[in-house]
N, C-alpha and C positions, 0 to 999 in steps of 0.2 A: 799069064794076070787071071786068067779063072782058076786055075789052081789056089793062087794067094786067098781069091773069097770064099771059096769050099775052105780051105785050110781056118781062114777066119771065122765061118760058117758054124764050123764043128767044135772051135776049142772055147766062143762062144755061150754055144750050147751047154756043151761038158759046165763051163765055169757055170751056167744058170741056176741047171739044177743043182753044184754043190753047194749054193747057201740056202737051204733050205726050203725052196720053194715047192718039194715034192709037195702033192697033193692039192695040190692048187691047177685047174686045168685052165690052157689059155686060151683067151677068147682068138677066134679069126679073126680079119681082118672085115670081112663078108659083113660078123655079127658086131663088131664096134661100127660099122658105119651105119648099119640098120640100128642100134640104141640109140648114136648122134642125132637121126633123123626123127626119130619117137620121141626125143626129149625135147628137142629143136621145136618141131611141130606143135608140142602140148603149151611150150611157151610160150608161143608164137600164139595160139589160140586163145589163150587163156590172157593176155594183155589185150589183143583184140578184143573180147569179153568186155572185160574193164573198163576199155575206151569208149563203145560202145555205149555202155549205160550213162556215163559219164558224161559222153558229148551231148546226150538226149535228155540228159538230167533225169533219166528215170530213177537214181538211186541218188544223186548227188543232194537235191533238194530237201526229199525226206530225213535220210540217214545224218544231216547237217541240222537239220529241224529237231529230229529224236535225239541226236547226240550231244548237244550245245547246247540245248536249251537248259535254262537251271532247274525249271520242274520235272524234264524226264531224268536229269542226272537223279535229283534228291528220290524221286517214287523207284529209282533203282535199288539204291540203299536201305527203302524201307523192303520193300518185299523181301 
């Protein structure tokens, strides 16, 4: 069984290199995990910031009044 796994790994490696993937470096598992953690942390922190501003009404009242009022909409196009 061990020899079969080694044989599969060696054939898989040669096949993947024969399809023109030369020049691209493979990313290791540790780097993939690090990238995933950084991306998820950024997305969750961005989502938390938006939720924080919307829940306390800091953003929502001012933005809603400025964007959806007719006077500010017209003045946007006059400038």
